[in-house]
DSSP file (Angstrom, degrees, kcal/mol; ACC not computed):
  #  RESIDUE AA STRUCTURE BP1 BP2  ACC     N-H-->O    O-->H-N    N-H-->O    O-->H-N    TCO  KAPPA ALPHA  PHI   PSI    X-CA   Y-CA   Z-CA
    1    1 A M    >>        0   0    0      0, 0.0     4,-1.0     0, 0.0     3,-0.8   0.000 360.0 360.0 360.0 -42.2   14.2  -42.2   -3.6
    2    2 A A  T 34  +     0   0    0      1,-0.3     3,-0.3     2,-0.2     6,-0.2   0.848 360.0  46.5 -58.8 -34.4   16.1  -39.6   -5.7
    3    3 A N  T 34 S+     0   0    0      1,-0.2    -1,-0.3     4,-0.1     0, 0.0   0.718 114.6  47.0 -78.1 -20.6   17.4  -42.3   -8.0
    4    4 A A  T <4 S+     0   0    0     -3,-0.8    -2,-0.2     2,-0.0    -1,-0.2   0.464 113.6  39.4-103.5  -2.2   14.1  -44.0   -8.4
    5    5 A S  S  < S-     0   0    0     -4,-1.0     3,-0.4    -3,-0.3     4,-0.3  -0.930  76.7-116.5-142.3 165.0   11.8  -41.1   -9.1
    6    6 A P  S  > S+     0   0    0      0, 0.0     4,-2.8     0, 0.0     5,-0.3   0.362  79.4 112.7 -81.8   7.8   11.7  -37.8  -11.0
    7    7 A Y  H  > S+     0   0    0     -6,-0.2     4,-2.1     1,-0.2     5,-0.2   0.870  77.0  41.2 -49.9 -52.6   11.3  -35.8   -7.8
    8    8 A V  H  > S+     0   0    0     -3,-0.4     4,-2.7    -6,-0.2    -1,-0.2   0.935 115.9  49.7 -66.6 -45.9   14.7  -34.1   -7.8
    9    9 A K  H  > S+     0   0    0     -4,-0.3     4,-2.4     1,-0.2    -1,-0.2   0.894 111.3  49.9 -60.6 -39.1   14.6  -33.3  -11.6
   10   10 A E  H  X S+     0   0    0     -4,-2.8     4,-2.6     2,-0.2    -1,-0.2   0.908 112.3  47.2 -65.2 -41.8   11.1  -31.9  -11.2
   11   11 A L  H  X S+     0   0    0     -4,-2.1     4,-2.6    -5,-0.3    -2,-0.2   0.901 111.8  50.2 -67.7 -39.1   12.1  -29.7   -8.3
   12   12 A E  H  X S+     0   0    0     -4,-2.7     4,-2.1     2,-0.2    -2,-0.2   0.909 112.5  47.5 -64.9 -42.4   15.2  -28.5  -10.2
   13   13 A R  H  X S+     0   0    0     -4,-2.4     4,-2.1    -5,-0.2    -2,-0.2   0.934 113.1  47.9 -66.5 -45.1   13.1  -27.6  -13.3
   14   14 A T  H  X S+     0   0    0     -4,-2.6     4,-2.3     1,-0.2    -2,-0.2   0.915 111.8  49.4 -62.3 -42.9   10.5  -25.8  -11.2
   15   15 A A  H  X S+     0   0    0     -4,-2.6     4,-2.6     1,-0.2    -1,-0.2   0.909 110.3  51.0 -62.9 -41.2   13.1  -23.9   -9.3
   16   16 A G  H  X S+     0   0    0     -4,-2.1     4,-2.3     2,-0.2    -1,-0.2   0.866 110.2  50.0 -62.2 -38.8   14.8  -22.9  -12.6
   17   17 A L  H  X S+     0   0    0     -4,-2.1     4,-2.2     2,-0.2    -2,-0.2   0.891 111.1  48.2 -66.9 -40.8   11.4  -21.7  -14.0
   18   18 A V  H  X S+     0   0    0     -4,-2.3     4,-1.6     2,-0.2    -2,-0.2   0.926 112.5  48.7 -66.0 -46.3   10.8  -19.6  -10.9
   19   19 A A  H  <>S+     0   0    0     -4,-2.6     5,-3.0     1,-0.2    -2,-0.2   0.913 112.1  49.4 -59.9 -42.0   14.3  -18.1  -11.1
   20   20 A A  H ><5S+     0   0    0     -4,-2.3     3,-1.4     3,-0.2    -1,-0.2   0.893 106.3  56.1 -64.6 -39.6   13.8  -17.3  -14.8
   21   21 A K  H 3<5S+     0   0    0     -4,-2.2    -1,-0.2     1,-0.3    -2,-0.2   0.862 115.0  38.4 -59.0 -36.8   10.4  -15.7  -14.1
   22   22 A F  T 3<5S-     0   0    0     -4,-1.6    -1,-0.3    -5,-0.1    -2,-0.2   0.209 114.4-117.3-101.1  14.4   12.0  -13.3  -11.6
   23   23 A R  T < 5 +     0   0    0     -3,-1.4     2,-0.6     1,-0.2    -3,-0.2   0.880  58.7 155.4  52.3  46.5   15.2  -12.9  -13.8
   24   24 A K      < -     0   0    0     -5,-3.0    -1,-0.2     1,-0.1    -2,-0.1  -0.915  25.9-173.6-104.8 114.5   17.5  -14.4  -11.1
   25   25 A A  S    S+     0   0    0     -2,-0.6     2,-0.5     1,-0.1    -1,-0.1   0.820  72.5  53.3 -75.8 -30.8   20.6  -15.8  -12.6
   26   26 A T        +     0   0    0     -7,-0.1     2,-0.3     2,-0.0    -1,-0.1  -0.922  67.0 130.0-112.8 128.6   21.9  -17.3   -9.4
   27   27 A W        -     0   0    0     -2,-0.5     2,-0.3     2,-0.0   -11,-0.0  -0.955  31.4-152.1-157.9 169.3   19.8  -19.6   -7.3
   28   28 A R        -     0   0    0     -2,-0.3     2,-0.5   -13,-0.1    -2,-0.0  -0.995  15.5-125.5-150.6 155.8   20.1  -22.9   -5.6
   29   29 A L        +     0   0    0     -2,-0.3     2,-0.3    15,-0.1   -17,-0.1  -0.867  31.2 174.3-101.0 132.4   17.9  -25.8   -4.5
   30   30 A A        -     0   0    0     -2,-0.5     2,-0.4    19,-0.0    16,-0.2  -0.876  19.6-131.2-132.5 164.1   18.0  -26.9   -0.9
   31   31 A Y  B     +a   46   0A   0     14,-2.9    16,-2.8    -2,-0.3     2,-0.2  -0.888  20.9 174.6-124.3 149.2   15.9  -29.4    1.0
   32   32 A S        +     0   0    0     -2,-0.4    11,-0.1    14,-0.2    44,-0.1  -0.726  52.1  59.5-130.8-176.8   14.0  -29.5    4.3
   33   33 A S        -     0   0    0     -2,-0.2    -1,-0.2    42,-0.2    42,-0.1   0.918  65.2-156.6  62.4  50.8   11.8  -31.9    6.0
   34   34 A R        -     0   0    0     -3,-0.1     2,-0.3     8,-0.1    -1,-0.2  -0.347  19.0-178.8 -56.9 135.3   14.1  -34.9    6.4
   35   35 A S        +     0   0    0      2,-0.1     2,-0.1     3,-0.0    -1,-0.0  -0.853  31.5  29.7-133.0 168.7   12.0  -38.0    6.8
   36   36 A G  S    S-     0   0    0     -2,-0.3     2,-0.2     3,-0.0     6,-0.0  -0.305 104.1  -3.9  81.6-162.5   12.5  -41.7    7.2
   37   37 A N    >   -     0   0    0      1,-0.2     3,-1.5    -2,-0.1    -2,-0.1  -0.444  60.1-139.4 -68.7 129.6   15.4  -43.5    9.0
   38   38 A T  T 3  S+     0   0    0      1,-0.3    -1,-0.2    -2,-0.2     4,-0.1   0.676 102.0  61.3 -66.0 -17.3   18.1  -41.0   10.1
   39   39 A R  T 3  S+     0   0    0      2,-0.1    -1,-0.3     0, 0.0    -2,-0.1   0.673  88.3  87.9 -81.0 -17.8   20.8  -43.5    9.0
   40   40 A D  S <  S-     0   0    0     -3,-1.5     2,-0.0     1,-0.1     0, 0.0  -0.579  90.8-106.1 -80.3 143.5   19.5  -43.3    5.4
   41   41 A P        -     0   0    0      0, 0.0     2,-0.3     0, 0.0    -1,-0.1  -0.342  37.4-158.4 -66.0 150.9   21.0  -40.6    3.2
   42   42 A W        -     0   0    0     -4,-0.1     2,-0.1     1,-0.1     4,-0.1  -0.788  31.9 -74.2-125.2 167.9   18.7  -37.6    2.5
   43   43 A L        -     0   0    0     -2,-0.3   -12,-0.1   -11,-0.1    -1,-0.1  -0.375  65.7-103.4 -65.9 140.1   18.6  -35.1   -0.2
   44   44 A E  S    S+     0   0    0      1,-0.1     2,-0.1   -14,-0.1   -12,-0.1  -0.865  83.1  39.4-123.7 157.1   21.3  -32.4    0.1
   45   45 A P  S    S-     0   0    0      0, 0.0   -14,-2.9     0, 0.0     2,-0.1   0.528  72.7-138.3 -84.0 152.0   22.0  -29.6    0.8
   46   46 A D  B  >  -a   31   0A   0    -16,-0.2     4,-2.7     1,-0.1     3,-0.3  -0.466  23.8-117.2 -66.7 143.6   19.9  -29.1    3.9
   47   47 A V  H  > S+     0   0    0    -16,-2.8     4,-2.3     1,-0.2     5,-0.2   0.882 114.5  50.4 -54.1 -43.4   18.2  -25.7    3.8
   48   48 A S  H  > S+     0   0    0    -17,-0.2     4,-2.2     1,-0.2    -1,-0.2   0.883 110.3  49.5 -66.7 -36.6   20.1  -24.6    7.0
   49   49 A D  H  > S+     0   0    0     -3,-0.3     4,-2.4     2,-0.2    -1,-0.2   0.915 110.1  52.2 -64.3 -41.1   23.4  -25.7    5.6
   50   50 A A  H  X S+     0   0    0     -4,-2.7     4,-2.5     1,-0.2    -2,-0.2   0.900 107.7  51.6 -62.3 -41.9   22.6  -23.8    2.4
   51   51 A I  H  X S+     0   0    0     -4,-2.3     4,-2.3     2,-0.2    -1,-0.2   0.928 109.9  48.4 -60.3 -46.4   21.9  -20.7    4.4
   52   52 A R  H  X S+     0   0    0     -4,-2.2     4,-2.3     1,-0.2    -2,-0.2   0.923 111.4  50.8 -60.8 -42.2   25.2  -21.0    6.2
   53   53 A E  H  X S+     0   0    0     -4,-2.4     4,-1.3     1,-0.2    -2,-0.2   0.897 109.5  50.3 -59.9 -42.7   27.0  -21.4    2.9
   54   54 A E  H  <>S+     0   0    0     -4,-2.5     5,-2.3     1,-0.2     4,-0.3   0.900 110.2  49.6 -65.3 -41.4   25.4  -18.4    1.5
   55   55 A A  H ><5S+     0   0    0     -4,-2.3     3,-1.5     1,-0.2    -1,-0.2   0.902 107.6  54.4 -62.3 -41.3   26.3  -16.3    4.5
   56   56 A A  H 3<5S+     0   0    0     -4,-2.3    -1,-0.2     1,-0.3    -2,-0.2   0.785 104.6  55.4 -67.1 -25.3   30.0  -17.6    4.2
   57   57 A K  T 3<5S-     0   0    0     -4,-1.3    -1,-0.3    -3,-0.2    -2,-0.2   0.518 125.9-104.1 -82.3  -4.7   29.9  -16.3    0.5
   58   58 A G  T < 5 +     0   0    0     -3,-1.5     2,-0.3    -4,-0.3    -3,-0.2   0.520  68.9 150.5  95.7   6.8   29.0  -12.9    1.8
   59   59 A N      < -     0   0    0     -5,-2.3    -1,-0.3    -6,-0.2    -2,-0.1  -0.555  31.2-161.3 -73.1 137.1   25.3  -12.9    0.8
   60   60 A S        +     0   0    0     -2,-0.3    34,-3.1     1,-0.1     2,-0.3   0.531  66.2  27.2-100.9  -7.2   23.3  -10.8    3.2
   61   61 A S  E     -b   94   0B   0     32,-0.3     2,-0.4    -7,-0.1    34,-0.2  -0.995  57.8-157.2-151.8 158.9   19.8  -12.2    2.6
   62   62 A V  E     -b   95   0B   0     32,-2.5    34,-1.9    -2,-0.3     2,-0.5  -0.988   5.3-156.5-135.5 145.0   18.0  -15.3    1.5
   63   63 A L  E     -b   96   0B   0     -2,-0.4     2,-0.5    32,-0.2    34,-0.2  -0.982  13.1-158.6-119.3 115.9   14.6  -15.8    0.0
   64   64 A L  E     -b   97   0B   0     32,-3.1    34,-2.9    -2,-0.5    -2,-0.0  -0.830   6.4-170.9 -96.5 130.9   13.1  -19.3    0.5
   65   65 A I        -     0   0    0     -2,-0.5     2,-2.7    32,-0.2     3,-0.2  -0.953  17.8-145.4-121.4 107.9   10.4  -20.4   -1.9
   66   66 A P    >   +     0   0    0      0, 0.0     3,-1.9     0, 0.0    -2,-0.0  -0.353  33.1 162.8 -73.5  68.4    8.8  -23.7   -0.8
   67   67 A I  T 3   +     0   0    0     -2,-2.7    -3,-0.0     1,-0.3   -53,-0.0   0.704  67.7  60.1 -65.1 -21.1    8.2  -25.1   -4.3
   68   68 A G  T 3  S+     0   0    0     -3,-0.2     2,-0.4     2,-0.0    -1,-0.3   0.406 101.3  63.3 -87.5   4.6    7.8  -28.6   -3.1
   69   69 A F    <   -     0   0    0     -3,-1.9    32,-0.4     1,-0.1    33,-0.1  -0.987  55.1-167.8-133.1 137.4    4.8  -27.7   -0.9
   70   70 A I  S    S+     0   0    0     -2,-0.4    32,-2.8    30,-0.1     2,-0.3   0.626  75.6  35.9 -96.8 -13.7    1.4  -26.3   -1.8
   71   71 A A  S    S-     0   0    0     30,-0.2     2,-1.0    29,-0.1     5,-0.2  -0.962  85.4-103.5-138.8 155.4    0.3  -25.4    1.7
   72   72 A D        +     0   0    0     -2,-0.3     2,-0.2    28,-0.1    27,-0.0  -0.680  62.2 143.6 -75.4 104.5    1.7  -24.0    4.9
   73   73 A H    >>  -     0   0    0     -2,-1.0     4,-3.3     0, 0.0     3,-1.1  -0.640  67.9 -68.6-130.8-172.1    1.8  -27.1    7.1
   74   74 A V  H 3>>S+     0   0    0      1,-0.3     4,-2.2    -2,-0.2     5,-1.0   0.816 128.5  56.9 -56.9 -34.7    4.3  -28.3    9.8
   75   75 A E  H 345S+     0   0    0      3,-0.2     5,-0.4     2,-0.2    -1,-0.3   0.846 119.1  31.8 -66.9 -32.3    7.1  -28.9    7.3
   76   76 A V  H <>>S+     0   0    0     -3,-1.1     5,-2.1     3,-0.2     4,-1.3   0.907 120.7  48.7 -87.3 -49.2    7.0  -25.3    6.1
   77   77 A L  H  <5S+     0   0    0     -4,-3.3    -3,-0.2     3,-0.2    -2,-0.2   0.850 127.3  24.1 -63.2 -36.4    5.9  -23.6    9.4
   78   78 A Y  T  X>S+     0   0    0     -4,-2.2     5,-2.5    -5,-0.3     4,-1.6   0.911 124.8  44.3 -94.6 -57.4    8.5  -25.3   11.5
   79   79 A D  I  4XS+     0   0    0     -5,-1.0     5,-1.6     3,-0.2    -3,-0.2   0.853 132.0  20.3 -60.0 -37.0   11.4  -26.3    9.2
   80   80 A L  I  <>S+     0   0    0     -4,-1.3     5,-1.5    -5,-0.4    -3,-0.2   0.899 128.5  42.2 -95.3 -56.9   11.4  -23.0    7.3
   81   81 A D  I  4<S+     0   0    0     -5,-2.1    -3,-0.2     3,-0.2    -2,-0.1   0.724 131.6  20.9 -70.1 -21.6    9.7  -20.4    9.5
   82   82 A V  I  X5S+     0   0    0     -4,-1.6     4,-2.3    -6,-0.3    -3,-0.2   0.796 131.4  31.6-107.2 -67.6   11.4  -21.6   12.8
   83   83 A E  I  ><S+     0   0    0     -5,-2.5     4,-2.4     1,-0.2    -3,-0.2   0.946 124.5  41.3 -63.2 -52.9   14.6  -23.6   12.1
   84   84 A A  I  ><S+     0   0    0     -5,-1.6     4,-2.5    -6,-0.3    -1,-0.2   0.885 115.2  52.4 -65.8 -37.2   15.8  -21.9    8.9
   85   85 A R  H  ><S+     0   0    0     -5,-1.5     4,-2.4     2,-0.2    -1,-0.2   0.898 109.6  49.7 -62.0 -39.7   14.9  -18.5   10.2
   86   86 A Q  H  X S+     0   0    0     -4,-2.3     4,-2.4     2,-0.2    -2,-0.2   0.926 109.6  50.9 -66.1 -41.7   16.9  -19.2   13.3
   87   87 A T  H  X S+     0   0    0     -4,-2.4     4,-1.7     1,-0.2    -2,-0.2   0.935 109.9  50.1 -59.8 -45.4   19.9  -20.3   11.3
   88   88 A A  H  <>S+     0   0    0     -4,-2.5     5,-2.9     1,-0.2     4,-0.5   0.935 110.8  49.6 -56.9 -46.6   19.7  -17.1    9.2
   89   89 A A  H ><5S+     0   0    0     -4,-2.4     3,-1.0     1,-0.2    -1,-0.2   0.900 108.0  54.4 -59.4 -42.4   19.6  -15.0   12.4
   90   90 A Q  H 3<5S+     0   0    0     -4,-2.4    -1,-0.2     1,-0.3    -2,-0.2   0.826 114.5  39.7 -61.0 -33.9   22.6  -16.9   13.8
   91   91 A V  T 3<5S-     0   0    0     -4,-1.7    -1,-0.3    -3,-0.3    -2,-0.2   0.313 116.1-110.6-103.4   8.0   24.7  -16.1   10.7
   92   92 A G  T < 5 +     0   0    0     -3,-1.0     2,-0.4    -4,-0.5    -3,-0.2   0.823  68.3 141.4  73.5  33.8   23.4  -12.6   10.3
   93   93 A V      < -     0   0    0     -5,-2.9   -32,-0.3    -6,-0.2    -1,-0.2  -0.909  54.2-120.3-111.5 133.4   21.4  -13.1    7.1
   94   94 A S  E     -b   61   0B   0    -34,-3.1   -32,-2.5    -2,-0.4     2,-0.5  -0.521  33.2-146.3 -69.3 138.1   18.1  -11.5    6.4
   95   95 A F  E     +b   62   0B   0    -34,-0.2     2,-0.4    -2,-0.2   -32,-0.2  -0.917  23.1 170.6-117.1 130.5   15.4  -14.1    5.9
   96   96 A Y  E     -b   63   0B   0    -34,-1.9   -32,-3.1    -2,-0.5     2,-0.4  -0.995  10.7-165.1-135.4 144.9   12.4  -14.0    3.7
   97   97 A R  E     -b   64   0B   0     -2,-0.4   -32,-0.2   -34,-0.2     2,-0.1  -0.990  16.3-135.1-131.7 127.7    9.9  -16.8    2.7
   98   98 A A        -     0   0    0    -34,-2.9     2,-0.1    -2,-0.4    -2,-0.0  -0.437  33.2-106.5 -73.0 152.5    7.5  -16.7   -0.1
   99   99 A Q        -     0   0    0     -2,-0.1     2,-0.1     1,-0.1    -1,-0.1  -0.415  29.8-116.0 -73.3 154.6    4.0  -17.9    0.7
  100  100 A T        -     0   0    0     -2,-0.1   -30,-0.1     1,-0.1     3,-0.1  -0.419  30.2-108.2 -77.7 166.6    2.8  -21.2   -0.6
  101  101 A V    >   +     0   0    0    -32,-0.4     3,-2.4     1,-0.2     6,-0.2   0.790  57.4 162.6 -70.7 -26.0   -0.1  -21.3   -3.0
  102  102 A G  T 3  S-     0   0    0    -32,-2.8    -1,-0.2     1,-0.3   -31,-0.0  -0.139  70.6 -21.5  49.8-128.6   -2.5  -22.6   -0.4
  103  103 A N  T 3  S+     0   0    0     -3,-0.1    -1,-0.3     4,-0.1    -2,-0.1  -0.059  85.3 156.6-105.0  32.0   -6.1  -22.1   -1.5
  104  104 A H    X>  -     0   0    0     -3,-2.4     4,-2.5     1,-0.1     3,-0.6  -0.327  49.9-123.5 -56.3 134.0   -5.4  -19.2   -4.0
  105  105 A P  H 3> S+     0   0    0      0, 0.0     4,-2.4     0, 0.0     5,-0.2   0.829 109.0  52.5 -52.8 -37.4   -8.2  -19.1   -6.5
  106  106 A L  H 3> S+     0   0    0      2,-0.2     4,-2.1     1,-0.2     5,-0.1   0.888 111.0  47.3 -67.8 -37.1   -6.0  -19.5   -9.6
  107  107 A F  H <> S+     0   0    0     -3,-0.6     4,-2.6     2,-0.2     5,-0.2   0.919 112.0  49.5 -66.5 -45.0   -4.4  -22.6   -8.1
  108  108 A A  H  X S+     0   0    0     -4,-2.5     4,-2.3     1,-0.2    -2,-0.2   0.904 112.0  49.1 -62.1 -41.2   -7.7  -24.1   -7.2
  109  109 A R  H  X S+     0   0    0     -4,-2.4     4,-2.4    -5,-0.3    -1,-0.2   0.900 110.3  50.5 -65.7 -39.9   -9.0  -23.5  -10.7
  110  110 A M  H  X S+     0   0    0     -4,-2.1     4,-2.3     2,-0.2    -2,-0.2   0.928 111.1  48.5 -63.1 -44.4   -5.9  -25.0  -12.2
  111  111 A M  H  X S+     0   0    0     -4,-2.6     4,-2.5     1,-0.2    -2,-0.2   0.912 111.5  50.6 -63.5 -40.4   -6.3  -28.2  -10.1
  112  112 A S  H  X S+     0   0    0     -4,-2.3     4,-2.7     1,-0.2    -1,-0.2   0.921 109.4  50.2 -63.9 -42.5   -9.9  -28.4  -11.0
  113  113 A D  H  X S+     0   0    0     -4,-2.4     4,-2.0     2,-0.2    -1,-0.2   0.903 110.7  50.4 -60.8 -41.5   -9.0  -28.1  -14.7
  114  114 A V  H  X S+     0   0    0     -4,-2.3     4,-1.2     2,-0.2    -2,-0.2   0.933 112.3  46.1 -62.9 -46.4   -6.4  -30.9  -14.3
  115  115 A V  H  < S+     0   0    0     -4,-2.5     3,-0.5     1,-0.2    -2,-0.2   0.938 114.1  47.4 -66.6 -43.3   -8.9  -33.2  -12.6
  116  116 A L  H  < S+     0   0    0     -4,-2.7    -1,-0.2     1,-0.2    -2,-0.2   0.832 112.5  49.3 -66.4 -30.2  -11.7  -32.5  -15.1
  117  117 A A  H  <        0   0    0     -4,-2.0    -1,-0.2    -5,-0.2    -2,-0.2   0.715 360.0 360.0 -76.7 -20.1   -9.3  -33.0  -18.0
  118  118 A G     <        0   0    0     -4,-1.2    -1,-0.2    -3,-0.5    -2,-0.1   0.350 360.0 360.0 -33.9 360.0   -8.1  -36.3  -16.4
């Protein structure tokens, strides 16, 4: 999928824009919510592996921003809030997760504008 679509490039660009907005020079993109056949390769690094790697580098906290998701659903609530949080606890890293945009009025207005401009 990554080779056949702009998905990864779009996520990298978005992550870079978010990091720039908050003046963070160091950041990384990690993936959750593996889907499809388990024998097929998936996007790397996995978020739990990335948390372990950050702990090994001496980082004491992580902030996850689920840029690929607009709402809190099972992939966010379980993969991040349960599994990734557990991984962070296991390696002694403080865990923080930004909220998704959900039904925030500015997001809803932007989506409405996009549809109407369509």
